[in-house]
C-alpha positions in Angstrom: 63.9 152.6 -9.7 66.0 155.6 -9.3 66.6 156.4 -13.5 63.0 156.2 -14.0 62.6 159.1 -11.0 64.6 161.2 -13.3 63.5 160.0 -16.8 59.6 159.4 -16.2 59.3 163.6 -16.3 61.4 164.6 -19.4 59.8 161.2 -21.3 56.5 162.2 -20.4 56.7 166.4 -21.4 58.4 164.9 -24.8 55.8 162.0 -25.4 53.1 164.2 -23.6 53.7 167.4 -27.1 53.9 164.4 -29.5 50.4 163.3 -29.0 48.9 166.4 -28.8 47.9 166.0 -32.5 45.4 163.6 -31.0 43.8 166.3 -28.3 44.8 168.6 -25.4 43.2 165.7 -22.9 45.9 163.3 -24.3 49.2 165.5 -23.2 47.4 166.5 -20.3 47.0 163.1 -19.0 50.2 161.5 -20.4 52.5 164.2 -18.7 50.4 163.8 -15.3 50.3 160.0 -15.1 54.6 159.9 -15.8 55.0 162.6 -13.3 52.6 160.9 -10.1 54.1 157.9 -10.7 57.7 159.9 -10.0 56.1 160.9 -7.1 55.0 157.8 -6.0 58.6 156.1 -6.6 60.1 159.3 -4.4 57.8 158.1 -1.8 59.4 154.4 -2.0 62.6 155.4 -2.6 62.5 157.8 0.5 60.7 155.1 2.3 63.5 152.5 1.6 66.3 154.7 2.5 64.7 155.3 6.2 63.7 151.8 7.0 67.2 150.0 4.9 68.9 152.8 4.4 69.1 151.9 0.8 71.5 154.8 -0.6 73.6 154.9 -3.5 75.6 156.3 -6.4 74.0 155.3 -9.7 76.4 156.2 -13.2 74.0 156.9 -16.2 77.0 157.6 -18.2 80.7 159.1 -18.2 80.1 162.8 -19.1 83.7 164.1 -19.7 86.8 162.6 -19.1 90.0 164.4 -19.9 93.5 163.3 -17.9 92.2 162.6 -14.2 89.5 165.1 -14.7 86.0 162.7 -15.0 82.9 163.5 -14.6 79.8 161.4 -14.6 76.0 162.3 -15.4 75.1 160.5 -12.2 71.9 159.8 -10.2 73.0 160.3 -6.4 70.5 159.1 -3.6 71.8 160.3 -0.5 68.7 161.5 2.5 68.9 165.0 1.2 68.5 164.1 -2.5 66.0 161.2 -1.7 64.0 164.1 0.7 64.0 167.1 -1.9 63.0 164.3 -4.7 59.6 163.6 -2.1 59.1 167.2 -1.9 59.6 168.2 -5.9 57.6 165.3 -7.5 54.5 165.3 -5.2 54.2 169.0 -5.6 54.9 168.7 -9.0 52.4 166.2 -9.5 49.8 168.0 -7.4 50.6 171.0 -9.9 49.5 169.2 -12.6 46.7 167.8 -11.5 45.4 170.8 -10.5 46.2 172.6 -14.1 43.8 170.1 -15.7 41.3 172.0 -14.3 42.5 175.7 -14.0 43.9 175.7 -17.3 41.5 174.6 -19.5 40.2 177.1 -21.2 43.7 177.9 -22.4 44.5 176.5 -26.2 48.2 176.0 -25.2 47.6 173.6 -22.3 49.8 170.8 -24.2 52.9 173.3 -24.3 51.8 174.2 -20.8 51.9 170.6 -19.6 54.7 170.0 -21.2 56.7 173.0 -19.8 55.7 171.8 -16.1 57.0 168.2 -17.0 60.4 169.2 -18.4 61.1 171.9 -15.2 60.3 168.9 -13.0 63.3 166.6 -15.4 65.6 169.8 -14.6 64.8 169.6 -11.0 65.5 166.1 -10.5 68.6 166.4 -12.4 69.7 169.4 -10.2 69.1 167.4 -6.5 70.8 164.0 -7.4 73.5 165.1 -9.2 77.2 163.8 -7.6 79.4 166.9 -8.8 79.2 171.0 -9.6 78.5 170.3 -13.2 75.6 168.3 -13.4 74.3 170.1 -10.7 74.8 173.4 -13.1 73.0 171.9 -15.6 70.2 171.2 -13.6 70.0 175.0 -12.3 70.8 176.7 -15.7 67.7 174.2 -16.6 65.4 175.3 -14.5 66.4 178.6 -15.0 65.2 177.8 -18.4 61.9 176.8 -18.0 61.0 179.7 -15.1 62.0 181.2 -17.9 59.4 179.5 -20.4 56.6 179.4 -17.6 56.6 183.1 -16.5 56.2 184.0 -20.1 53.5 181.4 -20.8 51.7 184.2 -21.9 53.8 185.7 -24.2 51.1 188.3 -25.9 51.0 190.4 -22.6 53.6 192.4 -22.5 53.9 192.5 -18.7 54.4 188.2 -18.9 57.2 188.6 -21.5 59.0 191.7 -19.5 58.5 189.3 -16.0 60.2 186.2 -17.9 63.2 188.6 -19.5 63.2 190.3 -15.4 64.0 186.9 -13.8 66.3 185.5 -16.6 68.4 188.7 -16.0 68.6 188.4 -12.4 68.8 185.1 -12.0 72.1 185.6 -14.8 73.8 188.0 -12.2 73.0 185.0 -9.6 74.3 182.3 -11.7 77.8 184.3 -12.8 78.7 184.2 -9.2 78.1 180.4 -8.8 79.9 179.6 -12.1 82.8 181.4 -10.8 82.5 179.1 -7.2 83.1 176.5 -9.2 85.7 177.6 -11.4 87.6 178.6 -8.1 86.9 174.8 -6.7 87.9 173.2 -10.2 91.0 175.5 -10.2 92.3 174.2 -6.7 90.8 171.0 -6.0 91.3 169.6 -9.7 87.9 168.0 -9.2 84.1 168.9 -9.2 83.1 165.9 -8.0 81.1 166.5 -4.8 82.6 163.4 -2.4 86.5 164.4 -3.3 85.6 167.9 -3.0 84.1 167.8 0.5 87.3 165.3 1.3 89.4 167.9 0.6 88.0 170.9 2.2 89.5 170.4 5.5 92.9 170.9 4.0 92.4 174.3 2.1 90.8 176.2 5.4 93.5 178.0 6.1 94.6 178.3 2.4 95.3 182.5 1.8 95.3 183.3 -2.4 95.2 186.5 -4.3 91.8 187.4 -5.7 91.8 190.8 -7.5 94.5 191.8 -5.8 93.6 190.9 -2.1 94.7 188.6 0.3 91.4 186.1 1.2 90.7 182.9 2.2 89.9 180.0 -0.3 87.0 178.7 1.6 85.7 182.1 1.6 85.7 183.5 -1.3 84.4 180.5 -2.7 81.3 180.1 -0.1 80.7 183.7 -0.9 80.9 182.9 -4.7 78.2 180.2 -4.7 76.1 181.8 -2.4 75.8 184.7 -4.6 74.4 181.6 -7.1 71.6 180.7 -4.3 70.8 184.5 -3.7 69.6 184.6 -7.3 68.0 181.3 -7.7 66.1 181.8 -3.7 65.5 185.5 -4.2 67.6 186.7 -1.3 68.0 190.4 -1.0 69.5 192.9 -3.7 68.5 189.7 -6.3 65.1 189.5 -5.2 63.0 191.7 -7.6 62.7 189.2 -9.7 60.2 187.3 -7.9 56.8 189.0 -7.1 57.0 189.8 -11.1 57.4 186.7 -12.0 53.7 185.9 -10.4 52.5 187.3 -14.3 53.1 183.6 -15.1 50.0 181.3 -14.2 49.0 180.5 -10.7 50.6 177.0 -11.6 53.9 178.1 -12.3 54.1 180.2 -8.7 52.9 177.0 -7.0 55.5 174.8 -8.7 58.2 177.1 -9.2 58.0 180.2 -7.0 56.7 178.6 -4.0 57.9 174.7 -3.5 61.2 173.8 -6.0 62.8 176.3 -8.2 62.6 179.0 -5.2 64.7 176.2 -2.9 67.4 175.2 -4.8 69.7 178.0 -3.4 68.8 176.5 -0.2 69.5 173.0 -1.4 72.8 174.7 -2.5 73.9 175.7 0.5 73.6 172.6 2.5 75.0 170.4 0.0 78.1 172.7 0.3 77.5 172.6 4.5 80.9 170.4 4.2 82.7 173.9 2.8 80.6 176.3 4.5 81.1 174.3 7.3 85.1 175.5 7.1 84.2 179.6 7.1 82.5 181.2 9.9 82.9 184.8 7.4 80.6 183.4 4.9 77.8 181.5 7.2 77.5 185.2 9.0 76.9 186.5 5.2 74.8 184.0 4.6 72.6 184.2 7.8 72.7 188.1 8.0 71.3 188.1 3.8 68.8 185.8 5.3 67.5 187.8 7.9 67.5 190.8 6.4 66.0 189.1 3.4 62.9 187.3 5.8 62.2 190.8 7.3 62.2 192.7 4.5 59.9 190.8 2.7 57.5 190.2 5.3 57.3 194.3 5.9 56.4 194.6 2.3 53.8 191.5 2.3 52.3 193.9 4.9 50.8 196.8 2.8 50.4 194.5 -1.3 47.1 194.4 -2.6 47.4 192.0 -5.5 47.0 188.6 -4.1 49.6 186.7 -5.8 52.4 189.1 -4.7 51.5 188.6 -1.0 51.9 185.3 -1.1 55.1 185.9 -3.4 56.9 188.3 -0.7 55.7 185.8 2.1 57.9 183.3 0.0 60.7 185.2 -0.4 60.1 185.7 3.7 60.4 182.0 4.5 63.6 181.3 2.2 65.4 183.9 4.8 64.3 181.7 7.6 65.6 178.6 5.7 69.3 180.5 5.0 69.5 182.3 8.6 69.3 178.8 9.7 71.8 177.4 7.4 73.8 180.6 8.2 73.8 179.8 12.0 75.0 175.6 11.4 71.5 174.5 11.6 71.4 173.3 7.8 68.9 170.0 8.5 66.5 172.6 10.1 66.9 174.7 7.0 65.5 172.0 4.8 63.1 171.0 7.8 61.4 173.8 7.3 61.3 173.2 3.5 60.0 170.8 3.3 56.9 171.9 5.2 56.8 175.1 3.4 56.4 173.3 0.4 53.0 172.0 1.4 51.3 174.8 3.1 52.8 177.5 0.7 52.0 175.5 -2.7 49.0 175.1 -0.6 48.7 179.1 -0.6 49.5 180.0 -4.0 47.1 177.0 -5.4 44.3 178.3 -2.8 44.4 181.9 -4.1 44.3 180.3 -8.2 40.7 178.7 -7.1 39.7 182.5 -6.2 41.3 184.0 -9.1 39.6 181.6 -11.1 36.5 181.9 -9.7 36.2 185.6 -9.7 37.3 185.9 -13.7 40.9 186.8 -13.0 40.6 189.3 -10.6 43.7 189.8 -8.1 43.2 192.8 -5.8 42.5 191.5 -2.5 40.1 195.2 -2.2 37.9 193.9 -5.1 37.2 190.3 -2.9 35.6 189.7 0.6 32.8 187.4 2.1 33.5 184.5 -0.2 33.7 181.9 2.6 30.2 180.7 1.5 30.7 180.8 -1.9 33.9 178.8 -1.8 34.2 176.9 1.2 36.4 174.4 0.7 38.8 176.8 -1.0 38.2 179.2 2.4 39.3 176.0 4.5 42.0 175.4 2.5 44.2 178.1 2.5 43.0 179.0 6.4 44.9 176.0 7.4 47.9 177.1 5.0 47.8 180.5 6.6 48.0 178.7 10.1 50.9 176.6 9.2 52.6 179.6 7.6 51.9 181.6 10.7 53.3 178.7 13.0 50.2 177.8 15.3 50.8 176.0 17.4 50.3 172.0 16.4 50.9 172.3 12.5 53.6 172.0 10.2 55.4 175.6 10.5 54.5 175.4 14.2 57.1 172.9 14.5 59.9 173.9 11.5 59.7 177.6 11.3 59.3 178.0 15.5 62.9 175.6 15.5 65.1 177.8 13.4 64.7 180.6 15.9 65.4 178.2 18.8 68.2 176.9 17.3 69.3 180.0 16.0 69.2 181.2 20.1 71.2 178.1 21.3 73.4 178.4 18.9 74.6 180.8 21.5 76.6 183.5 18.9 75.7 187.5 18.6 74.5 186.2 15.0 72.2 183.7 16.5 70.7 185.7 19.1 70.2 188.5 16.7 68.4 186.1 14.1 66.1 184.6 17.0 65.0 188.2 17.6 64.6 189.2 13.6 62.5 185.8 13.7 60.6 186.5 16.1 59.8 190.0 14.7 59.2 188.7 11.2 56.8 185.9 12.6 54.7 188.5 14.0 54.5 190.7 10.1 53.8 187.0 9.1 50.8 186.7 11.2 49.7 190.0 10.5 49.6 190.1 6.2 49.3 186.1 6.6 45.5 186.9 8.4 45.4 190.2 6.3 44.6 188.0 3.3 42.5 185.6 4.3 40.2 188.5 6.0 40.3 190.8 2.9 39.8 187.7 0.6 36.6 186.0 2.1 35.3 187.9 5.1 33.4 191.7 5.4 32.2 193.1 2.5 32.0 191.8 -0.9 33.5 194.7 -3.0 33.7 193.1 -6.6 31.6 196.2 -8.8 32.8 193.7 -12.1 31.0 190.2 -11.0 27.7 189.3 -9.4 28.4 187.7 -6.2 25.8 184.9 -7.7 28.2 184.0 -10.4 31.0 182.8 -7.7 31.4 179.2 -7.4 33.5 176.5 -5.7 36.4 175.1 -8.2 36.2 171.6 -9.5 38.0 168.2 -8.1 40.8 168.7 -10.2 41.6 171.8 -8.5 39.8 171.4 -5.0 41.3 167.7 -4.7 45.1 168.8 -5.4 44.4 171.5 -2.1 42.7 169.1 0.1 45.8 166.7 -0.1 47.8 169.8 0.9 46.2 170.3 3.7 47.1 167.0 4.8 50.7 167.7 4.3 50.2 170.8 6.1 49.1 170.0 9.0 50.6 166.4 9.8 54.5 166.9 8.0 55.9 168.9 11.1 54.5 166.3 13.6 55.1 163.1 11.7 58.6 164.2 11.0 60.2 166.7 13.6 61.6 164.1 15.9 62.9 162.2 12.9 64.7 165.2 10.6 65.5 167.5 13.4 65.3 165.5 16.7 67.8 164.6 19.3 68.9 161.5 16.8 68.6 163.7 13.5 72.2 162.2 12.5 70.5 158.3 12.2 69.0 159.9 9.2 71.2 162.6 8.0 74.3 160.7 7.8 76.4 162.2 5.8 74.8 164.3 3.6 74.9 167.2 5.7 77.8 168.1 7.9 77.5 170.1 11.5 80.7 170.3 13.1 79.0 171.9 16.3 76.1 169.9 17.5 72.9 171.7 19.5 72.1 171.2 22.9 68.6 170.9 22.9 68.7 171.2 25.9 69.1 174.4 26.3 66.0 176.2 25.1 64.6 178.2 27.5 60.6 178.1 28.4 59.9 182.0 27.2 61.3 181.4 23.8 58.9 178.1 23.4 55.9 180.3 24.1 56.6 183.5 22.6 55.7 183.2 18.6 53.4 180.8 19.3 51.6 183.5 21.7 52.3 186.1 19.5 50.9 184.8 16.0 48.1 183.6 18.3 46.7 186.7 19.9 46.9 188.3 16.2 44.6 186.5 14.8 41.7 188.0 16.6 43.7 191.3 16.2 44.0 191.5 12.5 40.4 190.4 12.5 39.2 193.6 14.6 41.7 195.6 12.6 40.9 194.7 9.2 37.0 193.9 9.4 35.4 195.4 12.4 37.5 198.8 12.4 39.4 199.6 9.1 39.0 203.3 10.2 42.3 203.1 12.2 44.2 201.5 9.5 43.0 204.1 7.3 44.0 206.7 9.5 47.3 205.4 10.3 47.9 205.1 6.6 46.9 208.9 6.2 49.5 209.7 9.2 52.2 207.8 8.2 51.8 208.4 4.3 55.6 208.3 3.4 56.5 204.9 5.2 53.3 203.4 3.4 54.3 204.3 -0.1 57.7 203.8 1.1 56.5 199.6 1.4 54.0 200.0 -0.9 56.8 200.1 -3.7 58.7 197.7 -2.2 61.3 199.9 -0.8 61.8 201.4 -4.3 64.4 198.6 -5.3 63.0 198.8 -9.2 63.2 202.3 -9.0 66.6 202.6 -7.8 67.8 199.8 -10.2 66.2 201.3 -12.8 68.3 204.7 -12.3 71.8 203.4 -11.3 72.1 200.0 -13.4 69.3 200.2 -16.1 69.1 203.8 -17.6 73.3 204.2 -17.5 73.1 200.8 -19.2 70.3 201.4 -21.8 72.4 204.8 -21.9 75.7 202.8 -23.2 74.4 200.3 -25.3 72.5 203.4 -27.3 75.7 205.4 -27.3 77.8 202.7 -29.1 75.2 201.2 -31.0 74.5 204.5 -32.9 78.1 206.2 -32.9 79.6 202.6 -33.1 77.5 199.9 -35.1 75.7 202.6 -36.7 77.9 205.4 -37.6 81.2 203.4 -38.2 80.8 200.2 -38.4 77.8 199.5 -40.5 79.0 202.8 -42.5 82.5 201.6 -43.1 81.8 198.4 -43.2 78.6 196.6 -44.9 76.6 199.5 -45.7 80.0 201.2 -47.0 81.0 198.6 -48.9 77.6 197.8 -50.7 77.4 201.3 -51.6 80.8 201.0 -53.4 79.7 198.0 -55.3 76.9 199.8 -55.9 78.5 203.0 -57.6 81.0 200.2 -59.6 77.8 198.7 -61.2 76.3 201.5 -62.1 79.4 202.5 -64.0 80.3 199.4 -65.2 76.7 199.0 -66.5 76.9 201.9 -68.8 80.0 200.1 -71.2 76.4 197.5 -71.7 76.0 199.6 -74.7 75.1 197.0 -77.5 78.0 198.6 -79.5 81.1 196.6 -80.6 83.5 199.1 -79.8 82.8 199.2 -76.5 82.9 195.6 -75.9 86.0 195.4 -77.8 88.0 198.2 -75.5 86.8 196.2 -72.6 88.2 193.0 -73.9 91.8 195.3 -74.5 91.5 196.3 -71.3 91.4 193.1 -69.8 94.1 191.9 -72.0 96.1 194.6 -70.7 96.1 193.6 -67.6 96.3 190.4 -68.1 99.4 190.3 -69.8 100.7 193.0 -66.9 99.8 190.6 -64.5 102.0 187.9 -66.0 104.9 190.2 -66.7 105.3 191.2 -62.9 104.2 187.5 -61.6 107.3 186.7 -63.5 
């Protein structure tokens, strides 16, 4: 079963591409069935782990063997990988079904479906690895598939640019990740998780000389590993690729940029908890970056107008929550939020895709409005997703996001208190931008001048069925799994897959902390309705009064402009200089161009001897004979 889960998506991708010659529908059915089968098997595997503690390491083949260094391609099933398999496979299966309807008019449907399945295989490879090398292989695999899917509509320049941007920014993070792996290999002598995690306590106080500085080995290793996580999970400074990645089809946004690939960084930090736990500096850095990202992305989302970019920045913000949960040592809570977040964020992305599909690819929320009667299923699904995202009582986000704030507070450190405060502030902003999206899209006045309201209709079953299934996950996943994953006896499930040195005392949570976030997110619903529907002039006046702040947020803190000035332009200038002065004027001029020019001159001169007169040929033969005689004389 474990082998089937890993390889079914790969087989589906290959088979789907081969049989496309018989018709697009066959590729769609094959890829969807194979990924759906993997999802069912993943759920069974997860259940067997819970009930029967059926975990293990399944070797595929010996990948590398050099002296004592051995790396296998393996399928490592433990509590952490089993829950990640459920998240990835279930969301991927629903996205495959959704894509059959959403991409129905696209001429390249088979290629799209095969890319989705290939991505699922790469993500499976990442989460079931038992060593850093296989992890890196899957890590780069999802990066490649992300590039292919973001730039799927390759005839659009904006899609190509977004794909290249995502690829390059992720390469920056991956460079740091690779250095972290190199450090592990050099000092630990192995890349296998079990061996590295066993040796980690022995290196807790080891100092090394790094770039002329004496630094702690564990700290510098964790920081480089986290740089990789920052790139993949779009954290502050390496976040700029995620909003632009919305150029890909909406199913891509739901699969890669909401529920799976962007969570790979969180998975990496949690998987490496037996290393991170021995560096408080690294944990504090993770928490601080997570806090900044959560607040930054929420502040930007509140003024965006592209429906997909609003949800993209929401994803960025929620990933910040997960990271500062890991930074305060609550790794299990980070994964719990990752688990619930997958359902409601995929729901929001697919819901937005349903709206875009019905409005002929319109994505600006200012050109929507009053759609709830025309699209009641989509409206209901997105309202449930929004309630879950904001942490409305008794939905999934209420249990997981509030738990992050509570666990940060009861950690009892300055970083923990600060993280809890940032978490509450971000929750308020989350409620504001989330309800702004709902009210602008589904309520108020219909503002689309290019489309008649009578032309709008609810999406088909292949789109609405995945939405309704995700609604179920968004409502019940938090309630059903809270006690199991983060309750008093959480170690009964997580076992050795996550290391938490300092235990949390659940009895220390004050009552005010339990009610403050639900209170704010509940009160902000009518306030948002009043501001965005009833009295819109209030916000218009605020925008006019604080125009500079509005532009600052609208332009995403001017990060793209800043990077363009300090990185892109100087890099282009240097590249252009070396290309024009070095490549063209020196290398090409003295190299291939120069040699070809000399040969051309010689051949033009030599051609004059091809006169047709016998004395010219005799003269050439005499010169050749003289040269040969001279050569032999000197050779002797």
